[in-house]
Biopython code that builds the backbone (N, CA, C, O; Angstrom):
import numpy as np
from Bio.PDB.StructureBuilder import StructureBuilder

atoms = [
    (1, "UNK", "N", (-9.358, 13.511, 3.581)),
    (1, "UNK", "CA", (-8.174, 12.717, 3.823)),
    (1, "UNK", "C", (-7.866, 12.727, 5.315)),
    (1, "UNK", "O", (-7.989, 13.757, 5.978)),
    (2, "UNK", "N", (-7.471, 11.591, 5.826)),
    (2, "UNK", "CA", (-7.270, 11.444, 7.261)),
    (2, "UNK", "C", (-5.819, 11.605, 7.681)),
    (2, "UNK", "O", (-5.520, 11.545, 8.874)),
    (3, "UNK", "N", (-4.912, 11.808, 6.737)),
    (3, "UNK", "CA", (-3.521, 11.992, 7.133)),
    (3, "UNK", "C", (-2.619, 10.942, 6.524)),
    (3, "UNK", "O", (-3.021, 10.146, 5.676)),
    (4, "UNK", "N", (-1.390, 10.972, 6.990)),
    (4, "UNK", "CA", (-0.352, 10.110, 6.429)),
    (4, "UNK", "C", (0.112, 9.135, 7.492)),
    (4, "UNK", "O", (0.600, 9.534, 8.549)),
    (5, "UNK", "N", (-0.044, 7.862, 7.204)),
    (5, "UNK", "CA", (0.457, 6.818, 8.090)),
    (5, "UNK", "C", (1.786, 6.345, 7.532)),
    (5, "UNK", "O", (2.022, 6.434, 6.327)),
    (6, "UNK", "N", (2.646, 5.848, 8.389)),
    (6, "UNK", "CA", (3.930, 5.340, 7.907)),
    (6, "UNK", "C", (4.067, 3.866, 8.242)),
    (6, "UNK", "O", (3.551, 3.385, 9.252)),
    (7, "UNK", "N", (4.768, 3.168, 7.379)),
    (7, "UNK", "CA", (5.134, 1.770, 7.623)),
    (7, "UNK", "C", (6.642, 1.701, 7.547)),
    (7, "UNK", "O", (7.242, 2.080, 6.541)),
    (8, "UNK", "N", (7.250, 1.217, 8.609)),
    (8, "UNK", "CA", (8.709, 1.090, 8.649)),
    (8, "UNK", "C", (9.094, -0.270, 8.078)),
    (8, "UNK", "O", (8.563, -1.305, 8.480)),
    (9, "UNK", "N", (10.014, -0.243, 7.147)),
    (9, "UNK", "CA", (10.469, -1.479, 6.512)),
    (9, "UNK", "C", (11.305, -2.296, 7.489)),
    (9, "UNK", "O", (12.149, -1.759, 8.206)),
    (10, "UNK", "N", (11.058, -3.599, 7.506)),
    (10, "UNK", "CA", (11.907, -4.510, 8.277)),
    (10, "UNK", "C", (12.961, -5.123, 7.368)),
    (10, "UNK", "O", (14.015, -5.568, 7.824)),
    (11, "UNK", "N", (12.656, -5.139, 6.069)),
    (11, "UNK", "CA", (13.581, -5.660, 5.065)),
    (11, "UNK", "C", (13.803, -4.566, 4.031)),
    (11, "UNK", "O", (13.521, -3.398, 4.302)),
    (12, "UNK", "N", (14.298, -4.918, 2.862)),
    (12, "UNK", "CA", (14.576, -3.918, 1.828)),
    (12, "UNK", "C", (13.288, -3.350, 1.223)),
    (12, "UNK", "O", (13.270, -2.219, 0.737)),
    (13, "UNK", "N", (12.204, -4.147, 1.255)),
    (13, "UNK", "CA", (10.944, -3.712, 0.647)),
    (13, "UNK", "C", (9.792, -4.411, 1.343)),
    (13, "UNK", "O", (9.991, -5.345, 2.120)),
    (14, "UNK", "N", (8.576, -3.943, 1.053)),
    (14, "UNK", "CA", (7.349, -4.622, 1.461)),
    (14, "UNK", "C", (6.459, -4.681, 0.232)),
    (14, "UNK", "O", (6.446, -3.750, -0.574)),
    (15, "UNK", "N", (5.718, -5.766, 0.085)),
    (15, "UNK", "CA", (4.829, -5.879, -1.063)),
    (15, "UNK", "C", (3.560, -5.075, -0.803)),
    (15, "UNK", "O", (3.143, -4.896, 0.341)),
    (16, "UNK", "N", (2.960, -4.599, -1.879)),
    (16, "UNK", "CA", (1.801, -3.720, -1.796)),
    (16, "UNK", "C", (0.672, -4.329, -0.966)),
    (16, "UNK", "O", (0.130, -3.665, -0.082)),
    (17, "UNK", "N", (0.316, -5.573, -1.239)),
    (17, "UNK", "CA", (-0.764, -6.223, -0.493)),
    (17, "UNK", "C", (-0.464, -6.283, 0.996)),
    (17, "UNK", "O", (-1.351, -6.072, 1.822)),
    (18, "UNK", "N", (0.794, -6.573, 1.340)),
    (18, "UNK", "CA", (1.204, -6.634, 2.745)),
    (18, "UNK", "C", (1.118, -5.260, 3.395)),
    (18, "UNK", "O", (0.728, -5.138, 4.556)),
    (19, "UNK", "N", (1.483, -4.230, 2.644)),
    (19, "UNK", "CA", (1.444, -2.870, 3.186)),
    (19, "UNK", "C", (0.008, -2.450, 3.501)),
    (19, "UNK", "O", (-0.243, -1.835, 4.537)),
    (20, "UNK", "N", (-0.930, -2.775, 2.617)),
    (20, "UNK", "CA", (-2.329, -2.435, 2.866)),
    (20, "UNK", "C", (-2.845, -3.131, 4.125)),
    (20, "UNK", "O", (-3.575, -2.538, 4.919)),
    (21, "UNK", "N", (-2.455, -4.395, 4.295)),
    (21, "UNK", "CA", (-2.862, -5.131, 5.491)),
    (21, "UNK", "C", (-2.188, -4.563, 6.739)),
    (21, "UNK", "O", (-2.838, -4.386, 7.770)),
    (22, "UNK", "N", (-0.900, -4.280, 6.650)),
    (22, "UNK", "CA", (-0.135, -3.776, 7.804)),
    (22, "UNK", "C", (-0.684, -2.442, 8.291)),
    (22, "UNK", "O", (-0.668, -2.156, 9.488)),
    (23, "UNK", "N", (-1.169, -1.629, 7.357)),
    (23, "UNK", "CA", (-1.711, -0.320, 7.722)),
    (23, "UNK", "C", (-3.166, -0.411, 8.196)),
    (23, "UNK", "O", (-3.749, 0.583, 8.629)),
    (24, "UNK", "N", (-3.742, -1.610, 8.109)),
    (24, "UNK", "CA", (-5.120, -1.789, 8.549)),
    (24, "UNK", "C", (-6.156, -1.265, 7.566)),
    (24, "UNK", "O", (-7.311, -1.054, 7.938)),
    (25, "UNK", "N", (-5.756, -1.051, 6.312)),
    (25, "UNK", "CA", (-6.693, -0.528, 5.314)),
    (25, "UNK", "C", (-7.568, -1.616, 4.715)),
    (25, "UNK", "O", (-8.643, -1.332, 4.189)),
    (26, "UNK", "N", (-7.112, -2.866, 4.794)),
    (26, "UNK", "CA", (-7.917, -4.014, 4.370)),
    (26, "UNK", "C", (-7.755, -5.104, 5.429)),
    (26, "UNK", "O", (-6.704, -5.198, 6.064)),
    (27, "UNK", "N", (-8.791, -5.930, 5.625)),
    (27, "UNK", "CA", (-8.712, -6.946, 6.666)),
    (27, "UNK", "C", (-7.911, -8.189, 6.295)),
    (27, "UNK", "O", (-7.446, -8.905, 7.181)),
    (28, "UNK", "N", (-7.741, -8.458, 4.990)),
    (28, "UNK", "CA", (-7.054, -9.692, 4.605)),
    (28, "UNK", "C", (-6.325, -9.522, 3.279)),
    (28, "UNK", "O", (-6.526, -8.549, 2.552)),
    (29, "UNK", "N", (-5.468, -10.504, 2.988)),
    (29, "UNK", "CA", (-4.768, -10.505, 1.716)),
    (29, "UNK", "C", (-5.718, -10.613, 0.539)),
    (29, "UNK", "O", (-5.470, -10.043, -0.523)),
    (30, "UNK", "N", (-6.806, -11.347, 0.730)),
    (30, "UNK", "CA", (-7.800, -11.475, -0.354)),
    (30, "UNK", "C", (-8.432, -10.119, -0.648)),
    (30, "UNK", "O", (-8.603, -9.750, -1.811)),
    (31, "UNK", "N", (-8.781, -9.376, 0.402)),
    (31, "UNK", "CA", (-9.342, -8.041, 0.201)),
    (31, "UNK", "C", (-8.335, -7.129, -0.497)),
    (31, "UNK", "O", (-8.707, -6.338, -1.364)),
    (32, "UNK", "N", (-7.065, -7.239, -0.120)),
    (32, "UNK", "CA", (-6.021, -6.444, -0.766)),
    (32, "UNK", "C", (-5.973, -6.759, -2.258)),
    (32, "UNK", "O", (-5.906, -5.857, -3.093)),
    (33, "UNK", "N", (-6.006, -8.051, -2.581)),
    (33, "UNK", "CA", (-5.964, -8.473, -3.982)),
    (33, "UNK", "C", (-7.120, -7.858, -4.768)),
    (33, "UNK", "O", (-6.929, -7.362, -5.879)),
    (34, "UNK", "N", (-8.313, -7.893, -4.190)),
    (34, "UNK", "CA", (-9.501, -7.386, -4.883)),
    (34, "UNK", "C", (-9.392, -5.885, -5.128)),
    (34, "UNK", "O", (-9.603, -5.439, -6.256)),
    (35, "UNK", "N", (-9.070, -5.097, -4.112)),
    (35, "UNK", "CA", (-9.045, -3.640, -4.306)),
    (35, "UNK", "C", (-7.919, -3.226, -5.252)),
    (35, "UNK", "O", (-8.049, -2.250, -5.990)),
    (36, "UNK", "N", (-6.809, -3.975, -5.226)),
    (36, "UNK", "CA", (-5.705, -3.670, -6.152)),
    (36, "UNK", "C", (-6.127, -3.999, -7.589)),
    (36, "UNK", "O", (-5.919, -3.195, -8.498)),
    (37, "UNK", "N", (-6.714, -5.170, -7.789)),
    (37, "UNK", "CA", (-7.128, -5.568, -9.137)),
    (37, "UNK", "C", (-8.222, -4.666, -9.697)),
    (37, "UNK", "O", (-8.348, -4.522, -10.913)),
    (38, "UNK", "N", (-9.013, -4.059, -8.813)),
    (38, "UNK", "CA", (-10.064, -3.145, -9.266)),
    (38, "UNK", "C", (-9.523, -1.746, -9.565)),
    (38, "UNK", "O", (-10.281, -0.857, -9.953)),
    (39, "UNK", "N", (-8.221, -1.552, -9.387)),
    (39, "UNK", "CA", (-7.614, -0.265, -9.728)),
    (39, "UNK", "C", (-7.876, 0.822, -8.706)),
    (39, "UNK", "O", (-7.849, 2.007, -9.041)),
    (40, "UNK", "N", (-8.130, 0.437, -7.457)),
    (40, "UNK", "CA", (-8.470, 1.408, -6.417)),
    (40, "UNK", "C", (-7.265, 1.897, -5.618)),
    (40, "UNK", "O", (-7.405, 2.749, -4.740)),
    (41, "UNK", "N", (-6.085, 1.362, -5.920)),
    (41, "UNK", "CA", (-4.884, 1.688, -5.147)),
    (41, "UNK", "C", (-3.867, 2.371, -6.057)),
    (41, "UNK", "O", (-3.631, 1.930, -7.182)),
    (42, "UNK", "N", (-3.266, 3.454, -5.558)),
    (42, "UNK", "CA", (-2.184, 4.091, -6.316)),
    (42, "UNK", "C", (-0.880, 4.007, -5.533)),
    (42, "UNK", "O", (-0.865, 3.998, -4.302)),
    (43, "UNK", "N", (0.208, 3.945, -6.287)),
    (43, "UNK", "CA", (1.556, 4.002, -5.731)),
    (43, "UNK", "C", (2.249, 5.173, -6.409)),
    (43, "UNK", "O", (2.410, 5.193, -7.629)),
    (44, "UNK", "N", (2.656, 6.141, -5.610)),
    (44, "UNK", "CA", (3.305, 7.349, -6.131)),
    (44, "UNK", "C", (2.452, 8.026, -7.207)),
    (44, "UNK", "O", (2.971, 8.550, -8.192)),
    (45, "UNK", "N", (1.123, 8.002, -6.993)),
    (45, "UNK", "CA", (0.208, 8.701, -7.893)),
    (45, "UNK", "C", (-0.251, 7.913, -9.104)),
    (45, "UNK", "O", (-1.074, 8.401, -9.878)),
    (46, "UNK", "N", (0.265, 6.700, -9.286)),
    (46, "UNK", "CA", (-0.104, 5.880, -10.442)),
    (46, "UNK", "C", (-0.892, 4.663, -9.990)),
    (46, "UNK", "O", (-0.537, 4.028, -8.997)),
    (47, "UNK", "N", (-1.963, 4.329, -10.712)),
    (47, "UNK", "CA", (-2.743, 3.133, -10.385)),
    (47, "UNK", "C", (-1.831, 1.913, -10.495)),
    (47, "UNK", "O", (-1.110, 1.754, -11.481)),
    (48, "UNK", "N", (-1.868, 1.061, -9.483)),
    (48, "UNK", "CA", (-1.035, -0.141, -9.456)),
    (48, "UNK", "C", (-1.936, -1.365, -9.392)),
    (48, "UNK", "O", (-2.808, -1.455, -8.528)),
    (49, "UNK", "N", (-1.725, -2.310, -10.311)),
    (49, "UNK", "CA", (-2.581, -3.487, -10.395)),
    (49, "UNK", "C", (-1.884, -4.761, -9.912)),
    (49, "UNK", "O", (-2.478, -5.839, -9.950)),
    (50, "UNK", "N", (-0.635, -4.649, -9.460)),
    (50, "UNK", "CA", (0.100, -5.827, -9.004)),
    (50, "UNK", "C", (0.153, -5.873, -7.477)),
    (50, "UNK", "O", (0.718, -4.986, -6.837)),
    (51, "UNK", "N", (-0.438, -6.912, -6.911)),
    (51, "UNK", "CA", (-0.423, -7.050, -5.450)),
    (51, "UNK", "C", (1.000, -7.245, -4.946)),
    (51, "UNK", "O", (1.330, -6.836, -3.833)),
    (52, "UNK", "N", (1.847, -7.873, -5.768)),
    (52, "UNK", "CA", (3.219, -8.147, -5.370)),
    (52, "UNK", "C", (4.189, -7.012, -5.644)),
    (52, "UNK", "O", (5.397, -7.182, -5.479)),
    (53, "UNK", "N", (3.681, -5.852, -6.061)),
    (53, "UNK", "CA", (4.543, -4.689, -6.331)),
    (53, "UNK", "C", (5.405, -4.410, -5.108)),
    (53, "UNK", "O", (4.891, -4.290, -3.995)),
    (54, "UNK", "N", (6.710, -4.309, -5.312)),
    (54, "UNK", "CA", (7.630, -4.047, -4.207)),
    (54, "UNK", "C", (7.676, -2.558, -3.905)),
    (54, "UNK", "O", (7.885, -1.738, -4.799)),
    (55, "UNK", "N", (7.481, -2.220, -2.647)),
    (55, "UNK", "CA", (7.517, -0.830, -2.200)),
    (55, "UNK", "C", (8.807, -0.594, -1.427)),
    (55, "UNK", "O", (9.231, -1.419, -0.617)),
    (56, "UNK", "N", (9.413, 0.546, -1.698)),
    (56, "UNK", "CA", (10.690, 0.885, -1.080)),
    (56, "UNK", "C", (10.581, 2.198, -0.310)),
    (56, "UNK", "O", (9.559, 2.881, -0.361)),
    (57, "UNK", "N", (11.642, 2.533, 0.394)),
    (57, "UNK", "CA", (11.708, 3.768, 1.171)),
    (57, "UNK", "C", (11.274, 4.961, 0.317)),
    (57, "UNK", "O", (11.802, 5.178, -0.774)),
    (58, "UNK", "N", (10.315, 5.723, 0.821)),
    (58, "UNK", "CA", (9.856, 6.923, 0.128)),
    (58, "UNK", "C", (8.602, 6.741, -0.707)),
    (58, "UNK", "O", (7.977, 7.727, -1.096)),
    (59, "UNK", "N", (8.219, 5.498, -0.992)),
    (59, "UNK", "CA", (7.011, 5.275, -1.781)),
    (59, "UNK", "C", (5.773, 5.704, -0.997)),
    (59, "UNK", "O", (5.726, 5.591, 0.227)),
    (60, "UNK", "N", (4.772, 6.200, -1.726)),
    (60, "UNK", "CA", (3.503, 6.628, -1.124)),
    (60, "UNK", "C", (2.380, 5.797, -1.742)),
    (60, "UNK", "O", (2.226, 5.759, -2.962)),
    (61, "UNK", "N", (1.602, 5.134, -0.893)),
    (61, "UNK", "CA", (0.460, 4.338, -1.323)),
    (61, "UNK", "C", (-0.797, 5.085, -0.916)),
    (61, "UNK", "O", (-0.868, 5.629, 0.185)),
    (62, "UNK", "N", (-1.795, 5.117, -1.800)),
    (62, "UNK", "CA", (-3.051, 5.773, -1.462)),
    (62, "UNK", "C", (-4.221, 4.846, -1.779)),
    (62, "UNK", "O", (-4.268, 4.213, -2.833)),
    (63, "UNK", "N", (-5.176, 4.782, -0.828)),
    (63, "UNK", "CA", (-6.370, 3.963, -0.987)),
    (63, "UNK", "C", (-7.493, 4.586, -0.169)),
    (63, "UNK", "O", (-7.352, 4.787, 1.037)),
    (64, "UNK", "N", (-8.607, 4.891, -0.827)),
    (64, "UNK", "CA", (-9.784, 5.471, -0.185)),
    (64, "UNK", "C", (-9.448, 6.695, 0.670)),
    (64, "UNK", "O", (-9.934, 6.825, 1.793)),
    (65, "UNK", "N", (-8.621, 7.584, 0.138)),
    (65, "UNK", "CA", (-8.285, 8.817, 0.832)),
    (65, "UNK", "C", (-7.248, 8.676, 1.924)),
    (65, "UNK", "O", (-6.867, 9.664, 2.550)),
    (66, "UNK", "N", (-6.784, 7.450, 2.161)),
    (66, "UNK", "CA", (-5.736, 7.209, 3.157)),
    (66, "UNK", "C", (-4.402, 7.117, 2.450)),
    (66, "UNK", "O", (-4.299, 6.502, 1.389)),
    (67, "UNK", "N", (-3.380, 7.724, 3.029)),
    (67, "UNK", "CA", (-2.046, 7.640, 2.448)),
    (67, "UNK", "C", (-1.117, 6.912, 3.414)),
    (67, "UNK", "O", (-1.174, 7.108, 4.628)),
    (68, "UNK", "N", (-0.271, 6.077, 2.848)),
    (68, "UNK", "CA", (0.747, 5.362, 3.615)),
    (68, "UNK", "C", (2.095, 5.715, 2.993)),
    (68, "UNK", "O", (2.275, 5.628, 1.779)),
    (69, "UNK", "N", (3.032, 6.112, 3.840)),
    (69, "UNK", "CA", (4.393, 6.340, 3.351)),
    (69, "UNK", "C", (5.278, 5.223, 3.860)),
    (69, "UNK", "O", (5.234, 4.854, 5.034)),
    (70, "UNK", "N", (6.083, 4.690, 2.953)),
    (70, "UNK", "CA", (7.022, 3.636, 3.307)),
    (70, "UNK", "C", (8.332, 4.305, 3.729)),
    (70, "UNK", "O", (8.877, 5.135, 3.003)),
    (71, "UNK", "N", (8.825, 3.936, 4.902)),
    (71, "UNK", "CA", (10.090, 4.506, 5.365)),
    (71, "UNK", "C", (11.077, 3.390, 5.663)),
    (71, "UNK", "O", (10.717, 2.344, 6.201)),
    (72, "UNK", "N", (12.339, 3.639, 5.298)),
    (72, "UNK", "CA", (13.373, 2.621, 5.431)),
    (72, "UNK", "C", (13.974, 2.542, 6.799)),
    (72, "UNK", "O", (14.859, 1.721, 7.037)),
]
sb = StructureBuilder()
sb.init_structure("model")
sb.init_model(0)
sb.init_chain("A")
sb.init_seg("    ")
for serial, (resi, resn, name, xyz) in enumerate(atoms, 1):
    if name == "N":
        sb.init_residue(resn, " ", resi, " ")
    sb.init_atom(name, np.array(xyz, "f"), 0.0, 1.0, " ", f" {name:<3s}", serial, name[0])
structure = sb.get_structure()
């Protein structure tokens, strides 16, 4: 694991696909859609299959050993 990256919210939430792109874990929204649909992404320890899943302050996203924490 390479550590914990943070994404600061500009609004009340960020969608999962946007968070993966913002953190640089995927190059495009299409790539985000694919890895999410393949069950490769977890939110707070649970596999998440919805690209539009809303993430809020305190949520933790994990993909390929990388963790992203959402901060408000």
